[in-house]
C-alpha positions as CSV (number, residue, x, y, z in Angstrom):
1,X,-11.1,-22.0,1.8
2,X,-14.3,-22.2,-0.3
3,X,-13.9,-18.6,-1.6
4,X,-10.2,-18.9,-2.4
5,X,-10.9,-22.1,-4.3
6,X,-13.8,-20.6,-6.3
7,X,-11.5,-17.8,-7.6
8,X,-9.3,-20.3,-9.3
9,X,-12.1,-22.5,-10.7
10,X,-14.4,-19.8,-12.2
11,X,-15.4,-20.3,-15.8
12,X,-15.3,-17.5,-18.4
13,X,-18.7,-16.1,-17.5
14,X,-17.9,-16.1,-13.8
15,X,-14.7,-14.1,-14.3
16,X,-16.8,-11.1,-15.4
17,X,-17.3,-9.9,-11.8
18,X,-13.5,-9.9,-11.3
19,X,-13.0,-7.8,-14.5
20,X,-15.6,-5.4,-13.2
21,X,-13.9,-5.1,-9.9
22,X,-10.5,-4.6,-11.7
23,X,-12.0,-1.8,-13.8
24,X,-13.2,-0.1,-10.5
25,X,-9.7,-0.5,-9.1
26,X,-8.2,0.9,-12.2
27,X,-10.5,3.9,-12.2
28,X,-9.8,4.9,-8.6
29,X,-6.1,4.1,-8.8
30,X,-5.9,6.1,-12.0
31,X,-7.4,9.2,-10.3
32,X,-5.1,8.9,-7.3
33,X,-1.9,8.4,-9.4
34,X,-2.9,11.3,-11.8
35,X,-3.3,13.5,-8.7
36,X,0.1,12.3,-7.5
37,X,1.7,13.1,-10.9
38,X,0.2,16.6,-10.8
39,X,1.3,17.3,-7.3
40,X,4.9,16.0,-8.0
41,X,5.1,18.1,-11.1
42,X,4.3,21.2,-9.0
43,X,6.7,20.1,-6.3
44,X,9.5,19.7,-9.0
45,X,8.8,23.1,-10.3
46,X,8.9,24.5,-6.8
47,X,12.3,22.8,-6.2
48,X,13.9,24.3,-9.3
49,X,12.4,27.7,-8.6
50,X,13.7,27.6,-5.1
51,X,17.2,26.6,-6.0
52,X,17.3,29.2,-8.8
53,X,16.3,31.9,-6.3
54,X,18.9,30.6,-3.9
55,X,21.7,30.8,-6.4
56,X,20.8,34.4,-7.0
57,X,20.5,35.3,-3.3
58,X,23.0,33.2,-1.5
59,X,22.4,35.1,1.7
60,X,19.4,32.8,2.2
61,X,21.5,29.6,2.3
62,X,21.4,29.2,6.1
63,X,17.6,29.4,6.0
64,X,17.5,26.9,3.1
65,X,19.6,24.5,5.3
66,X,17.1,24.8,8.1
67,X,14.2,24.2,5.8
68,X,15.7,21.2,4.1
69,X,16.8,19.6,7.4
70,X,13.2,20.1,8.6
71,X,11.9,18.5,5.4
72,X,14.3,15.6,5.9
73,X,13.3,15.2,9.5
74,X,9.6,15.1,8.7
75,X,10.2,12.5,6.0
76,X,12.2,10.5,8.5
77,X,9.2,10.7,10.9
78,X,6.9,9.4,8.2
79,X,9.2,6.5,7.3
80,X,9.9,5.5,10.9
81,X,6.2,5.3,11.6
82,X,5.5,3.2,8.5
83,X,8.4,1.3,7.1
84,X,6.2,0.2,4.1
85,X,6.6,3.7,2.5
86,X,10.4,3.5,2.4
87,X,11.9,3.5,-1.1
88,X,9.8,2.8,-4.1
89,X,7.3,0.5,-2.6
90,X,7.7,-2.2,-5.2
91,X,9.6,-4.7,-3.0
92,X,7.0,-4.1,-0.3
93,X,4.2,-4.9,-2.7
94,X,6.0,-8.1,-3.9
95,X,6.4,-9.1,-0.3
96,X,2.7,-8.6,0.5
97,X,1.7,-10.6,-2.6
98,X,4.0,-13.5,-1.5
99,X,2.8,-13.5,2.1
100,X,5.2,-11.3,4.0
101,X,4.5,-8.1,6.0
102,X,1.3,-9.3,7.5
103,X,1.7,-7.0,10.5
104,X,1.7,-3.6,8.9
105,X,-0.1,-0.2,8.8
106,X,-3.4,0.1,7.1
107,X,-3.6,0.7,3.4
108,X,-5.0,4.2,4.0
109,X,-2.1,5.1,6.3
110,X,0.4,3.8,3.7
111,X,-1.3,5.7,0.9
112,X,-1.4,9.0,2.7
113,X,2.1,8.7,4.1
114,X,3.6,7.7,0.7
115,X,1.8,10.6,-1.0
116,X,3.0,13.1,1.5
117,X,6.5,11.7,1.9
118,X,7.0,11.4,-1.9
119,X,5.9,15.0,-2.4
120,X,8.3,16.3,0.3
121,X,11.2,14.4,-1.2
122,X,10.6,15.8,-4.7
123,X,10.0,19.3,-3.3
124,X,13.4,19.0,-1.7
125,X,15.0,18.0,-5.0
126,X,15.9,14.4,-4.3
127,X,16.8,12.2,-7.3
128,X,13.8,9.9,-7.0
129,X,11.0,8.8,-9.4
130,X,7.2,8.8,-9.2
131,X,6.7,5.4,-10.8
132,X,7.5,3.1,-7.9
133,X,5.3,5.1,-5.5
134,X,2.6,5.2,-8.2
135,X,2.6,1.4,-8.3
136,X,2.4,1.3,-4.5
137,X,-0.4,3.9,-4.4
138,X,-2.4,1.9,-6.9
139,X,-1.9,-1.3,-4.9
140,X,-2.9,0.5,-1.7
141,X,-6.1,1.8,-3.3
142,X,-6.8,-1.8,-4.6
143,X,-6.2,-3.2,-1.1
144,X,-8.8,-0.8,0.4
145,X,-11.3,-1.7,-2.3
146,X,-10.5,-5.4,-2.1
147,X,-11.2,-5.3,1.7
148,X,-14.8,-4.4,0.8
149,X,-15.6,-6.3,-2.4
150,X,-13.1,-9.1,-2.8
151,X,-14.5,-12.6,-2.4
152,X,-11.3,-14.0,-0.9
153,X,-7.8,-13.2,0.2
154,X,-6.5,-14.5,-3.1
155,X,-8.8,-12.2,-5.1
156,X,-7.7,-9.3,-2.9
157,X,-4.1,-10.0,-4.0
158,X,-5.2,-10.2,-7.6
159,X,-6.8,-6.8,-7.2
160,X,-3.6,-5.4,-5.6
161,X,-1.6,-6.5,-8.6
162,X,-4.2,-4.9,-10.8
163,X,-3.8,-1.7,-8.8
164,X,-0.1,-1.9,-9.3
165,X,-0.6,-2.3,-13.1
166,X,-2.9,0.7,-13.0
167,X,-0.4,2.8,-11.1
168,X,2.4,2.1,-13.7
169,X,0.0,2.7,-16.6
170,X,-1.1,6.0,-15.2
171,X,2.4,7.1,-14.3
172,X,4.0,6.3,-17.6
173,X,1.0,6.2,-20.1
174,X,2.1,2.6,-20.6
175,X,-0.8,0.2,-20.0
176,X,0.9,-2.9,-21.6
177,X,4.0,-2.4,-19.6
178,X,1.8,-2.2,-16.5
179,X,0.3,-5.6,-17.3
180,X,3.7,-7.2,-18.2
181,X,5.2,-5.8,-15.1
182,X,2.7,-7.7,-12.9
183,X,3.2,-10.9,-14.8
184,X,7.0,-10.8,-15.1
185,X,8.1,-9.0,-11.9
186,X,5.4,-9.5,-9.3
187,X,3.9,-12.9,-10.0
188,X,6.7,-14.2,-12.2
189,X,4.3,-16.5,-14.1
190,X,1.5,-16.2,-16.6
191,X,-2.1,-16.8,-15.6
192,X,-5.2,-15.9,-17.7
193,X,-6.9,-14.7,-14.5
194,X,-4.1,-12.3,-13.7
195,X,-3.9,-11.2,-17.3
196,X,-7.6,-10.3,-17.4
197,X,-7.6,-8.5,-14.0
198,X,-4.4,-6.5,-14.6
199,X,-5.3,-5.5,-18.2
200,X,-8.7,-4.3,-17.2
201,X,-7.2,-2.1,-14.5
202,X,-4.3,-0.8,-16.6
203,X,-6.4,0.1,-19.6
204,X,-8.9,2.0,-17.4
205,X,-6.1,3.9,-15.5
206,X,-4.4,4.8,-18.8
207,X,-7.6,6.1,-20.3
208,X,-8.0,8.4,-17.2
209,X,-4.4,9.5,-17.4
210,X,-4.6,10.4,-21.1
211,X,-7.7,12.6,-20.4
212,X,-5.4,14.8,-18.2
213,X,-2.0,14.5,-19.8
214,X,-2.8,13.7,-23.4
215,X,-1.5,11.0,-25.7
216,X,2.0,12.4,-26.2
217,X,4.8,9.9,-25.3
218,X,6.7,10.6,-22.1
219,X,10.0,10.6,-24.2
220,X,9.3,12.5,-27.4
221,X,12.6,11.7,-29.2
222,X,12.9,12.4,-32.9
223,X,13.9,9.2,-34.7
224,X,14.5,10.1,-38.3
225,X,16.8,7.2,-39.3
226,X,17.0,3.5,-38.5
227,X,20.2,1.7,-37.5
228,X,21.4,-0.2,-40.7
229,X,21.3,-4.0,-40.4
230,X,25.0,-4.2,-41.2
231,X,25.7,-2.3,-38.0
232,X,23.6,-4.4,-35.7
233,X,26.8,-5.7,-34.1
234,X,26.9,-2.4,-32.2
235,X,23.8,-3.6,-30.4
236,X,25.8,-6.5,-28.9
237,X,28.5,-4.0,-27.7
238,X,25.8,-1.7,-26.3
239,X,24.1,-4.7,-24.5
240,X,27.4,-5.7,-23.0
241,X,28.1,-2.1,-21.9
242,X,24.6,-1.8,-20.3
243,X,24.9,-5.2,-18.6
244,X,28.1,-4.1,-16.9
245,X,26.9,-0.7,-16.0
246,X,23.5,-2.1,-14.7
247,X,25.4,-4.5,-12.4
248,X,27.5,-1.5,-11.2
249,X,24.3,0.4,-10.4
250,X,22.9,-2.5,-8.3
251,X,26.2,-2.9,-6.4
252,X,26.4,0.8,-5.6
253,X,22.8,1.0,-4.5
254,X,22.9,-2.0,-2.2
255,X,26.3,-0.8,-0.9
256,X,24.9,2.7,-0.2
257,X,22.0,1.1,1.8
258,X,24.6,-0.7,3.9
259,X,26.6,2.5,4.4
260,X,23.4,4.2,5.8
261,X,22.8,1.3,8.1
262,X,26.3,1.4,9.4
263,X,25.9,5.0,10.6
264,X,24.1,3.8,13.7
265,X,25.3,6.8,15.6
266,X,22.6,8.7,13.8
267,X,18.9,8.0,14.2
268,X,16.7,7.4,11.2
269,X,15.2,10.9,11.2
270,X,18.6,12.6,11.2
271,X,19.9,10.2,8.5
272,X,17.1,11.3,6.2
273,X,18.5,14.8,6.3
274,X,21.6,13.7,4.4
275,X,20.1,13.5,0.9
276,X,18.3,16.8,1.4
277,X,21.6,18.5,2.2
278,X,23.1,16.9,-0.9
279,X,20.2,18.3,-2.9
280,X,21.2,21.7,-1.6
281,X,24.7,21.2,-2.8
282,X,23.7,20.0,-6.3
283,X,21.0,22.6,-6.5
284,X,23.6,25.3,-6.1
285,X,26.3,23.9,-8.4
286,X,24.7,21.4,-10.8
287,X,20.9,21.6,-10.7
288,X,20.2,19.6,-13.8
289,X,20.4,16.3,-11.9
290,X,17.8,17.2,-9.3
291,X,14.5,15.4,-9.0
292,X,13.4,12.5,-11.3
293,X,15.5,13.5,-14.3
294,X,13.3,15.4,-16.7
295,X,15.9,18.2,-17.0
296,X,18.5,15.6,-17.9
297,X,16.4,14.3,-20.8
298,X,16.1,17.9,-22.0
299,X,19.9,18.1,-22.1
300,X,20.5,14.9,-24.0
301,X,21.8,15.7,-27.5
302,X,25.0,15.3,-29.5
303,X,25.6,19.0,-28.9
304,X,25.8,18.5,-25.2
305,X,29.3,17.1,-25.5
306,X,31.0,13.9,-24.3
307,X,32.5,15.5,-21.1
308,X,29.2,17.0,-20.0
309,X,27.3,13.8,-20.7
310,X,29.8,11.8,-18.6
311,X,29.5,14.4,-15.8
312,X,25.7,14.3,-15.8
313,X,25.8,10.5,-15.6
314,X,28.3,10.3,-12.8
315,X,26.7,12.9,-10.6
316,X,23.1,11.7,-11.3
317,X,24.2,8.2,-10.4
318,X,25.8,9.3,-7.2
319,X,22.9,11.5,-6.2
320,X,20.4,8.7,-7.1
321,X,21.9,6.1,-4.9
322,X,22.4,8.6,-2.0
323,X,18.7,9.6,-2.3
324,X,17.3,6.1,-2.6
325,X,19.7,4.5,-0.2
326,X,18.4,6.7,2.6
327,X,15.0,5.1,2.4
328,X,13.2,8.3,1.4
329,X,9.8,7.7,-0.3
330,X,10.5,7.6,-4.0
331,X,11.4,5.2,-6.8
332,X,14.3,4.3,-9.0
333,X,12.3,3.6,-12.1
334,X,12.6,7.0,-13.8
335,X,16.1,7.9,-12.5
336,X,17.5,4.6,-13.8
337,X,15.8,5.2,-17.2
338,X,17.4,8.6,-17.3
339,X,20.8,7.1,-16.4
340,X,20.4,4.6,-19.1
341,X,19.5,7.4,-21.6
342,X,22.7,9.3,-20.5
343,X,24.8,6.2,-21.1
344,X,23.2,5.8,-24.5
345,X,24.0,9.4,-25.2
346,X,27.7,8.8,-24.3
347,X,27.8,5.7,-26.5
348,X,26.2,7.5,-29.4
349,X,28.5,10.6,-29.0
350,X,31.6,8.3,-29.1
351,X,30.3,6.7,-32.3
352,X,29.5,10.0,-33.9
353,X,32.5,11.9,-32.8
354,X,35.2,9.3,-33.3
355,X,33.8,6.8,-35.8
356,X,31.8,9.3,-38.0
357,X,28.4,7.8,-37.5
358,X,25.4,9.9,-38.6
359,X,24.3,12.3,-35.8
360,X,20.7,11.3,-36.6
361,X,21.3,8.0,-34.9
362,X,21.9,9.7,-31.5
363,X,18.5,9.1,-30.1
364,X,18.3,5.6,-31.4
365,X,21.1,4.6,-29.1
366,X,19.5,6.6,-26.2
367,X,16.3,4.6,-26.5
368,X,18.1,1.2,-26.8
369,X,20.3,2.0,-23.8
370,X,17.3,2.7,-21.6
371,X,15.9,-0.8,-22.3
372,X,19.2,-2.5,-21.7
373,X,20.0,-0.6,-18.5
374,X,16.5,-1.3,-17.1
375,X,16.8,-5.0,-18.0
376,X,20.2,-5.3,-16.4
377,X,19.0,-3.7,-13.2
378,X,15.5,-5.1,-12.8
379,X,15.9,-8.3,-14.8
380,X,12.6,-7.9,-16.5
381,X,13.4,-7.8,-20.2
382,X,9.9,-8.0,-21.6
383,X,8.7,-5.2,-19.3
384,X,11.8,-3.1,-20.4
385,X,11.1,-3.5,-24.1
386,X,7.4,-2.9,-23.9
387,X,7.9,0.1,-21.5
388,X,10.4,1.8,-23.8
389,X,8.2,1.3,-26.8
390,X,5.2,2.8,-25.1
391,X,7.1,5.7,-23.5
392,X,8.8,6.6,-26.8
393,X,6.1,5.6,-29.3
394,X,8.9,3.8,-31.2
395,X,7.3,0.4,-32.0
396,X,9.5,0.0,-35.0
397,X,12.5,-0.6,-32.7
398,X,11.3,-3.8,-31.1
399,X,13.9,-6.1,-32.6
400,X,16.8,-3.7,-31.7
401,X,15.4,-3.3,-28.1
402,X,15.0,-7.0,-27.7
403,X,18.6,-7.7,-28.8
404,X,20.1,-5.1,-26.4
405,X,17.8,-6.3,-23.5
406,X,18.7,-9.9,-24.1
407,X,22.5,-9.2,-24.1
408,X,22.3,-7.0,-21.0
409,X,20.3,-9.6,-19.2
410,X,22.8,-12.3,-19.9
411,X,25.8,-10.1,-19.0
412,X,24.2,-9.0,-15.6
413,X,23.3,-12.7,-14.9
414,X,26.9,-13.8,-15.6
415,X,28.2,-11.1,-13.3
416,X,25.9,-12.5,-10.6
417,X,24.2,-9.2,-10.1
418,X,20.9,-9.8,-8.2
419,X,17.7,-8.4,-9.6
420,X,17.4,-5.1,-7.7
421,X,13.8,-5.5,-6.4
422,X,14.5,-9.1,-5.2
423,X,17.6,-7.9,-3.4
424,X,15.7,-4.9,-1.8
425,X,13.0,-7.3,-0.7
426,X,15.5,-9.6,0.9
427,X,17.0,-6.6,2.8
428,X,13.6,-5.5,4.0
429,X,12.7,-9.0,5.3
430,X,16.1,-9.4,7.0
431,X,16.5,-5.9,8.4
432,X,13.1,-4.6,9.4
433,X,10.5,-7.3,9.7
434,X,10.1,-10.5,11.7
435,X,7.7,-13.1,10.3
436,X,5.0,-14.3,12.6
437,X,4.4,-18.1,12.3
438,X,1.6,-18.4,14.9
439,X,-1.1,-20.8,13.7
440,X,-4.3,-19.1,12.5
441,X,-7.7,-20.4,11.3
442,X,-7.3,-18.4,8.0
443,X,-6.5,-20.3,4.8
444,X,-5.3,-19.2,1.4
445,X,-4.8,-20.9,-1.9
446,X,-1.3,-20.7,-3.5
447,X,-1.1,-21.2,-7.3
448,X,2.1,-22.9,-8.6
449,X,2.9,-23.2,-12.3
450,X,5.1,-26.3,-13.1
451,X,8.0,-25.1,-15.2
452,X,9.7,-27.0,-18.0
453,X,12.6,-28.9,-16.5
454,X,11.3,-28.5,-13.0
455,X,12.1,-31.0,-10.3
456,X,8.4,-31.6,-10.1
457,X,7.9,-32.4,-13.8
458,X,7.1,-36.0,-14.6
459,X,6.8,-37.0,-10.9
460,X,3.8,-38.7,-9.3
461,X,2.2,-36.8,-6.5
462,X,2.8,-39.6,-4.0
463,X,6.6,-39.4,-4.6
464,X,6.8,-35.7,-3.8
465,X,7.8,-34.5,-0.3
466,X,5.2,-31.8,0.1
467,X,5.9,-29.2,2.8
468,X,4.0,-29.5,6.1
469,X,0.7,-27.6,6.5
470,X,-0.2,-27.8,2.8
471,X,-2.9,-29.6,0.8
472,X,-2.9,-30.0,-2.9
473,X,-6.4,-29.1,-3.9
474,X,-6.5,-29.4,-7.7
475,X,-4.3,-29.7,-10.8
476,X,-5.4,-27.7,-13.8
477,X,-4.0,-28.8,-17.2
478,X,-5.1,-26.5,-19.9
479,X,-8.9,-26.1,-19.5
480,X,-9.2,-29.5,-17.7
481,X,-9.3,-29.8,-13.9
482,X,-7.8,-33.0,-12.4
483,X,-8.6,-34.2,-9.0
484,X,-5.2,-35.1,-7.6
485,X,-4.5,-38.8,-6.8
486,X,-1.4,-40.4,-5.5
487,X,-0.5,-41.7,-9.0
488,X,-1.3,-38.4,-10.8
489,X,1.7,-37.5,-13.0
490,X,2.6,-33.8,-13.0
491,X,3.4,-32.2,-16.3
492,X,5.1,-29.0,-17.3
493,X,2.5,-26.2,-17.6
494,X,0.2,-27.7,-14.9
495,X,-1.3,-25.1,-12.5
496,X,-1.4,-26.5,-8.9
497,X,-3.8,-25.1,-6.4
498,X,-2.3,-25.6,-2.9
499,X,-4.1,-24.8,0.4
500,X,-2.1,-23.5,3.3
501,X,-2.3,-21.5,6.5
502,X,-2.1,-17.7,5.9
503,X,0.5,-17.2,8.6
504,X,2.9,-19.7,6.8
505,X,2.3,-18.4,3.3
506,X,5.6,-16.8,2.7
507,X,7.6,-19.8,4.0
508,X,5.5,-22.2,1.9
509,X,5.9,-20.1,-1.2
510,X,9.7,-20.2,-0.8
511,X,9.7,-24.0,-0.3
512,X,7.5,-24.5,-3.3
513,X,9.7,-22.2,-5.4
514,X,12.8,-24.2,-4.6
515,X,10.9,-27.5,-5.3
516,X,9.9,-26.0,-8.7
517,X,13.4,-24.9,-9.7
518,X,15.0,-26.4,-12.8
């Protein structure tokens, strides 16, 4: 209890050790994720080379079926032995941060299984990304380091979030997006301690990544002309379009997961063969949609044609949900950005072809659509805007990106489409894990930020029905720490430090979240 409390009450000079630990986490996570990027790049080249060879020598198709089924089976074995490596790993990380999945494999087992499983999936040609796994790899590294050097369980979780930021920064060359992702998606609130820790790790990992991959943006689109202000109304239309299509993506992905679960006449290892066989089919007839989607980006131009762009989007969408829905180790981050780029290309082609817009604006709409599609699916608009700016090097498009992201967010919310990672986490908790509520002698501090309009705002502590097994330790208002009394009036912006039993953490967090709702 003492160590958890000290983490929250450190002054500026005492936070230096946490920054130093975060830099160490960022350095090690950066090395691991860079290695993962290199291996996946080789695996993707192997996949395209193999399918090219197979198209030229179709006599080897029976052998290819055998090899791909074996790869699918091995991937299924890895996933069945460690459920934490299924999918992108981001929902699993969020669950751990919020107190779920206490009974799980070690960080080293997760790291190795994810690394191997993700490599096999990309070598087979599955439509999965490296970014979600990179976030989980970074968090796993941080957990291992935190087990040795963290002063408390709370600090260990801060280091895990820092490792996640480092993973995203190294995967995308996007350090600011890594920091914002931790604040907006993982913790869902701002804290100076979290900011310091995640930024230290992300910047360190990004520096290491740039030493290997250089400073060139991931998406090197040529933007030669800006969208005129008088045509900004098109951004509203694009945002509406992205909100609807993002909601469709979420529905299809969650539906595909249910379809896989309903095939209970197949065991998990055999089910994993399904996306690998689809990879063989697309590798023979439409290979551009294989793997993460780098080949799709290369095909995006006005000259590609409207029909081809629509075909790329539909097939990539189908193959992506089939690949991810199976539970194969791999993320949706990059594939969904590629899908958003395809939709932007379709939108731009219609404007150019039928409404005589300048062809030079094609990539402007591609970039804007990526941010809108990401926001509609993940529901993290700030991360989406910052991520696309860093990935494209287009910092002049901030206003346009923000407008599209805002509209797509509102549309997806009105359509009641759940944020994808929240929905995936709920499915994990309901489908694969049972929470253990046995009392333990371990304690943890939970930090709660009082929101504006919260049910807790302007209420005295004595008039609040606090959940059982909790103790309000301190109230921090700005730089002032208040010893809580019965007549202490809570204000919006207050940071509450609440002590609870580790085994009840996830339940207490959920109760406190509902109490803090507007």
